[in-house]
C-alpha positions as CSV (number, residue, x, y, z in Angstrom):
1,X,88.9,156.8,117.6
2,X,88.6,158.5,120.9
3,X,87.6,161.9,121.2
4,X,90.7,164.4,122.1
5,X,89.6,167.8,123.7
6,X,93.4,168.8,124.2
7,X,94.6,169.0,121.0
8,X,97.8,166.9,121.4
9,X,97.9,166.3,117.8
10,X,97.3,169.4,116.4
11,X,99.9,170.6,118.8
12,X,102.5,167.7,117.0
13,X,101.6,168.9,113.5
14,X,102.1,172.5,115.0
15,X,105.6,171.2,116.0
16,X,106.2,169.5,112.5
17,X,105.6,172.9,110.2
18,X,108.2,174.6,113.0
19,X,105.7,176.7,115.0
20,X,104.7,174.9,117.8
21,X,105.0,177.4,120.1
22,X,102.6,179.5,118.1
23,X,99.3,180.8,119.4
24,X,97.9,181.5,116.2
25,X,99.1,178.1,114.8
26,X,97.2,176.6,117.3
27,X,94.1,178.8,116.5
28,X,94.3,178.3,112.8
29,X,94.8,174.1,113.2
30,X,91.9,174.4,115.8
31,X,90.0,176.1,112.7
32,X,91.3,173.7,110.0
33,X,90.7,170.3,111.5
34,X,89.5,168.2,114.7
35,X,92.2,166.8,116.6
36,X,91.5,163.6,115.3
37,X,91.9,164.5,111.7
38,X,95.1,165.6,113.0
39,X,96.0,162.4,114.5
40,X,95.4,161.0,110.5
41,X,97.4,163.5,108.9
42,X,100.4,163.0,111.2
43,X,100.4,159.2,109.6
44,X,100.5,160.3,105.6
45,X,101.7,159.5,103.8
46,X,100.6,155.8,104.5
47,X,98.7,153.4,101.7
48,X,95.3,153.5,102.1
49,X,95.2,149.6,103.2
50,X,97.4,150.3,106.0
51,X,95.6,153.4,107.4
52,X,92.1,151.3,106.7
53,X,93.9,148.6,109.3
54,X,95.2,151.0,111.9
55,X,91.6,153.1,111.8
56,X,89.1,150.4,111.6
57,X,87.9,151.3,108.2
58,X,87.3,149.8,105.4
59,X,89.3,151.5,102.1
60,X,86.7,153.6,100.5
61,X,85.9,155.4,103.7
62,X,89.7,156.2,103.8
63,X,89.7,157.3,100.4
64,X,86.4,159.5,101.4
65,X,88.4,160.8,104.2
66,X,91.4,161.6,102.0
67,X,89.2,163.4,99.4
68,X,87.3,165.6,102.0
69,X,91.3,166.6,103.8
70,X,92.2,167.2,100.3
71,X,89.2,169.4,99.1
72,X,89.8,171.9,102.5
73,X,93.7,172.0,101.4
74,X,94.9,170.1,104.2
75,X,96.4,167.1,102.3
76,X,98.5,167.3,98.9
77,X,100.1,164.9,96.6
78,X,103.8,163.9,96.8
79,X,106.0,161.0,95.1
80,X,105.2,158.9,98.5
81,X,101.5,159.4,98.3
82,X,99.6,161.9,100.0
83,X,100.7,164.2,102.9
84,X,100.1,166.9,104.9
85,X,101.7,170.0,103.7
86,X,104.9,171.3,106.0
87,X,105.6,173.9,104.3
88,X,103.4,177.0,105.4
89,X,102.8,178.9,102.3
90,X,101.5,175.8,100.6
91,X,99.3,175.2,103.7
92,X,98.2,178.5,103.5
93,X,97.1,178.5,99.7
94,X,95.4,174.8,100.3
95,X,93.2,176.0,102.6
96,X,92.3,179.5,101.3
97,X,91.7,177.9,98.0
98,X,89.6,175.3,99.5
99,X,85.9,175.1,98.9
100,X,83.8,178.0,100.4
101,X,81.7,175.2,102.8
102,X,84.5,175.1,105.0
103,X,84.3,177.2,108.4
104,X,86.9,179.4,107.5
105,X,86.0,180.1,104.4
106,X,82.9,181.8,105.2
107,X,82.5,184.7,102.8
108,X,80.9,182.4,99.7
109,X,82.4,181.0,96.9
110,X,85.0,183.6,95.4
111,X,84.6,185.0,92.0
112,X,86.6,182.4,89.6
113,X,89.6,183.8,87.4
114,X,87.2,183.9,84.4
115,X,84.4,186.2,86.2
116,X,86.8,188.5,87.3
117,X,88.1,189.2,84.0
118,X,84.8,189.5,82.2
């Protein structure tokens, strides 16, 4: 895959969620994913075998990539397979509940519900 620095694929995702003209959405997407990850997200939902063939990767590598994107709140399950959440509330909630290791979640682990009520 070639390196894309202009954010072409992130822009396409922004258009898909109805925020193609939003500087805020471009900034959020720039923080949440690389442009190559956005390219990958645009192809979802697609069977892992087809993704592996398209991206020149083996199926376990595709599954690892999908798992990583899911852990970051960038893919959700649907009837047709994993996909990018086009509803902004679902996307927001997915990103904000993502594991704390990602750059937009630098404040560290949040207290779990159980810790908050103890």
